[in-house]
N, C-alpha and C positions, 0 to 999 in steps of 0.2 A: 653032548647032545648037539645035533645039527641046528643051525640058526633057523629062527622062525621067519616066515615070509610076512605074516600080519600079526604082530603082537597085539594082545588085548589091552584095553585101557588099564587094567590092573597091572599087567606086566610092564607097560610103559611107565606107570606111576612108580613102580619099584626102581626102574632104571633112573628116572628123574630124581628120586630121593637119594640114590647113591651118588649121582653127579653133584647134587646140592651138598651132600656131606663132604665130598672130595674137594670141591671148590671153596667151601667155607673154611676148610683146613689149609688152603693155599697149596694143595698137592696137585702137581701136574698129572696129566694122563700118562705120560711116560714113566713118572715115578710110580704111579699105581700099577702100571703094567709090570714093572720090575718087582714090585713088592709081592704081587699075586702070581708071578710066574706066567704071565700072559703077554701076547704081543699087543702093540698099541691099537690095532684095529679091533681086537676083541674087547678091549675096554670100552671103546666107542659103541660097539654093538651091545654090550651089557647095559650101557647107560641109555640106550634107545629102546631097550626091551627086546631086541632081536635075539640076544643070547642069554642063557641062564647064568646064574652065579651060584656056586655051592655055598651052603651055610657056613662052612669053615672059612672060605675066602671072604665072605661078607663080614664075619666077625673080625677077621684080620684087618680088613679095610677100616672098619669102625674103630678098632683099637688104635690104629695108627693115625686116624683122623681125630683122635682125642674126643670121640663122641661119648659123653658122660651120662647118657640117658639109656639105661639098660632096657627099660620097657619098650622104648622106640626101636632099639636094635633087635630085640627079640621079635617084635612085630614085623620088622623087615625080614628077619630070618624065616618067619612063618610064611611070608609072601613068596620067598624064594624056594620053599619046599615044593617038590613035585606034587601036583594035585591030580585027583582022578578026573575023568572026563565028565564034565557037568552035563545035565540034561539039555542045556541050550546048544551044545555042540551038534546035536542032531539037525539043527536048523542052519548050520554054517554052510554057506554056498547057496542058500535059499532065501535068507533074510539078510538085511544090512547088518554088518558086524557091530555097529553102534547099538542096535537093539539087543544083541546078545551080550554086549558089555554091561548093559544095565542089569540083566539077570545075574551075571557073574558077581558084580559088585554087591547086589542085594543079598546074594547067598552068603557073603562073608561079613555083612553088616551086623553089628551088635545092637544097633538101634536105628530106626528109620523115622524121619520126619518129612512129611510132604505138605505142600501148600498149593491149593487149586482154587481158581476163581471162576472157571467156566465148566471144566470137565470133572467128573468123578475120578478120583485117583485110580490108576490102572489096576492096582492090585485089589481094588474094592468093586470093580465093575462086574455087572452081570454080562453074560454072553450076548444077550440081545442089545444091551446098551453099547457094548464094544463093537458089535456088528454094524450098528448105525454109524459109528464114527469111522470105521474102516471103509464104509461105502460112500462117505462124504469127503473124498479125497480127489484133488485135481493134480494131474490127469487121473481119471478113474482107474482103480486097480482091477486087474482081471479077477474073476471069481476064485481062481486057484490061489492068488496072492492074498485075497481077503481071508480065505479059509486057513492059510498058513499063519497069518497074523493073529487070527482068532485062537487057533490052537496054541500058539506061543503065549498069548495073553493069559489063557486059562492055566497053562503050566506055570507061568511066572507067579501066579497067585499062591502057589504051594509054599512059597517062602514064609507065609504067615501060619502055616500048619505044621504038624509034626510035634516032636517031643520038646524041642527047645527053640521056638520061634523068636525072632528079635522083637523087642518092644516096638510098637508102631503108633505114631501119632499122626493122624490125618486132619489137617486144617482145611476146611471147606467153606467157601463163602456162600451166603444165601443164594446168590445167583446160580451156583452149581445145582442147588436143590430145586430150583424153579425152571431149569431148562428141560424141556420135554422132548429130548432126543428119542425118536421112535414113536412119539405119541404118548397119550395119557397112560395107557396100559403099561407100556415099557417103562415109562418114568416112575409110575407107582411101584412096580416090581423092583426097580433099582433102589428106591428109597427104603422099601421094606428090607431089601438085602443089606443096605447100610445099617439099618437098625439092628438086624440080626448079628452082623459082624461086630458092631460096637459093644455088644454085650459079652464078647469073648475077652478074657483078662489081658492078653498082650496088646489089644487094640483099643485105642481111644480115638473117637471121631469128635472133633471140636468144631462147632459152627460159628462163623463170624457173620452176624446179621447185618443187613443193610444199615441199620441204625447205629452200628458201631463206628461208622465214619471212615476216615482215611487211615491207611497203613502203608509202610514202605513196600516197594516192589509190587504194588497193586497191578494185577493183570499177568504177572509172571506165574509160571508153573515151576515149582522147586521140589526136587527130590534130594534130601540131605541124608547121606548114608554115613553113619558113624562107625569108625573102625575101633579096634581095641585100644588105640592111642589117638588122641585128637589130631595129631600132626598128619595122620593118614586118612582123615575124613575125606569124602568126595561129595561135591555138589553136582547134580545133573539138572540142567535146565533144558526146556524144549524150545526149539526154534522151527521156523517154517521149513528149514533145510534138514532138520533132524536133531537128535540129542547133542548137547555140548557138555563136556565134563570139565570141572574146575577143581583145582586142588591147592592153589596158592594160599599162603597164610592169611593174607589180607582178604582174599575172596571168601575163605571159610569163615573168618570173623564177621564179615559183612552179612552173609546169609544166616549165620547163627543169630545175629542180632535181629534180622528180619523176622525169623521164626519165633524168637523170644517175644518180640513185640506183638506178633499176631496171636500167640498163645495167651498173652495178657488180655487181649481184646475179646477173645473167644468166650463163648458160653461154657459152662461146666459140662462134663460128659453127660450128666443127668439132664440138664436143661437143653443140651444139644439134641438128645434123643427125643425129648418132648417137642422140640422145634421141628425136627424131621418128621415126627409122627403126625403133627398137625398139618404139615404140607401134604404128606401122603394121603391123609384122610380127605383132603380137599380135592383130590384128583378123581 
C-alpha cells in the first residue's frame, strides 16, 4: 500500500508500540529491516504510522523481539488489519484531524471513562447545548463551521448506541450541572437528557457534588479510552489549542488513578440521578 500522508492517532500509536517493542529487545532498525525483508526507510515509516505492516510481519517481529504477551500481540495485529472507512472520514478535509481521531479511538474502545468539571461530556450533549459551545469560540467560527461541528458531534454520539456499545462511565462535577449554557430552558433540557441516558444499561453518570471536596486533576477534562489490552489504552485531554493524546505507561497509570479516585468520591448512579433531577426541577 502507498504511504499515508497524515496517519491517524491510532495508526501512529501502532507504530510507536512497534518501535517500543523493537528497542526494548535491543534490535536495531537495520536488523528489523533485514528480518522483515524491508528497506531501512520503510521500517522508519512503519514506526511513525506512515506505512502499514502486515499481520504476518508483525507477528514475526514480535516473536524475534521475544514478546511474551500473546494478548498484546494479537491486539497489535488487530490494529494492523485493514479497516473499513469510518463515518468520521466524511469530515476529513473539513474538520481538524484531531477531532476525527477522537471518533476513531472511541469506535474501537471497549470501555470509556470521562471526567468533566465544566462541560457536559460531548457524547452526552444535546444539540442545543453543543451549539452554544460551538458559538462561544474565539475567534468566532463561521456558521458553516459551526454546522459541521454540530453534525459531527451528533454522529459521534452513535458510539453509545447499536447492538454492542462500550461501557461508558461519565463523571461530572456539580458545576457541570449548574452551568446554564444557552439559558434555563436549554440547561433543563440538557439535564433531562442526561437523566434519560443514565437509565440505559451501558451508561453510568456519576455526580461529584461540591461537598465532596478536593480531587486530583480538578479542572481537567479527561477522556480515557480502554482498549482490549491495557497497554493500548489512550487518554485524550482537552487544551485551548485542541485535543492531546497520551499513551505512555506512566501517563495511563496516572489518569487511571485520577478516575478511580473520582469514582470513589462520586454519588451512586441512583443518587446521581436524584441529584440531577433536583437541579433540573429547580430551573
